[in-house]
N, C-alpha and C positions, 0 to 999 in steps of 0.2 A: 375622592369620590366623584362621578360624574352624574349630576342629577338636575332636573329642572323646576324642582320645587322650592318655592321661596320660603316655605315652614320648616326647611331642612338646611343645617349649615354644611359645610365642606367636608365635614366628618361623619355626616348622618345624623347627627341629633337634632332633635325638635327645636326649634327657635320661633320666637315672635319675631315677623317681621318689622323692620325699622323703616317708619313711614315718616321719619322726621324732616328729611327732605323734600317730600312731596308738598304740593300746593293745596290749600285747602279750597275745596270746591263745594257747589252745592251738590248732593246726591241724592237718588230714589232708586229705592228698590221694590218691587212687586211681585209677591210669592202668593201661589194658590196649592189648596188641596183639598179631599173632599171627605165625607164619612158616610158610608153607606149606612142606613138604618131601615127599618122595618116602616111600611107605609103608616102603620099605626102609632109609632114612635115620632114620625113627622107630625100626625094630626095633634098627639099630645103637645108636642112641643109649640105649634101652632096656637093651641087653645090656652097655652099656659098651665097644664094639668100635671107636668111634672113635679114630683113631689119636693125636688131641692131647690124649685124655684125657676126664674126667669132665664132659661139655658142661654138662649141667644146674647142676652145683656151680659152674664156672667161670662160666658166665653169671649165677649168681645173684649171684656175688662181686662180677662187673664191674658189673652193675647198681646195686648197694650203693654200690660206690665211685663210679658216675657220680653218683648223687644227690648225694652227697656234694662233687663238685667243679663242679656245674652252674653257679654263679656264675662259675666259670673258663671256662666254655665257652660260654654264652649272656651277650654282653656288657653289656646293662643287669639282668641278674638280680643281687639283692642275695644277699649271703653269709650263710647262716642255718644257725643252730647245731641240727643235725637230731639228734634224740633216739630216732629209731626208723625204719629203713629195711627192709624185706623185698621181697623177689620171690618169688611163688609161680608154678608151672607147671601147666597141664593138659595132658596128652599125648593126643592124640587120633589117628586113622588116617590123616591127612593134614597134620594142623599140630600147632603147639603152641601155646597161650596163654600168655602171660606177663600175670601181674598185678602191679603194684607198689603198696605202701603207705608211705607217709613222714608222718611227725608230726615236730612241733615246737612249742616257744612262741616266738612270733614277732610282729613287726608286720606282716609280708608272709604271704602262703600260699604254700605248695609244690608248687603245679602243676607247676611245670616242673622241679622236682624228681623227681615221681612221672613226669612224661613222660620226661625224660632218662632216668631209670632203665630203663621199658621198653624204650626205644630200644636203648641199649647193650646188656642183656641179650638182644635178639633179635639185634641185630649180632655179638655173641659167638657165637651158635649158628650164624650164618651164617658168621663164619670158622672156627669149630672143624669144621664140615663143608661147606666147599666144595670140598675136594679128592674127595668122594664124591658130590655132590649140586650139579650145575649148573643145576636148575629151581628153587632156592628165591626164594620171595617174601615180603616183609615187607609187612604190609598194616594198617592199622585201628587205627594208633595212635592213643588218645583219651584224655580224660579222662573218668571216671567218676563221680567224685563229688567234691566239695570241702567242708571243713565247718571251721566256727571258733565257738569256744565259750569263755566266760570261764572 
């Protein structure tokens, strides 16, 4: 079978990529995404009036936790020893932008960890606000940057 996918073997079966011969290098990935909310919900978040608690602090912790658990969620991801993960939020009138930064020293990158962190942070905002906002939309989750260096 002719293919160019590293997660598929010569017979078309899914496989975990063998990174055993790769060098351990510094790696960093940044991902972003946003959640659209009603302006009234944004105000409630800013004023800590959401009944479930401090939305952005809980979402930040959830995102960091998710980055650390990515290999348990995405079947072919390698377990990676992350040494830094963070989520930052920008609050706008009708949406909140989430940005994750994940770093490690490893044989493979941390893109999936960064994307998972943003996704779970945004899902946490959704979960915490669903009682007061029925029109939320999560969108534009994407990788912004990935780096590796010796």
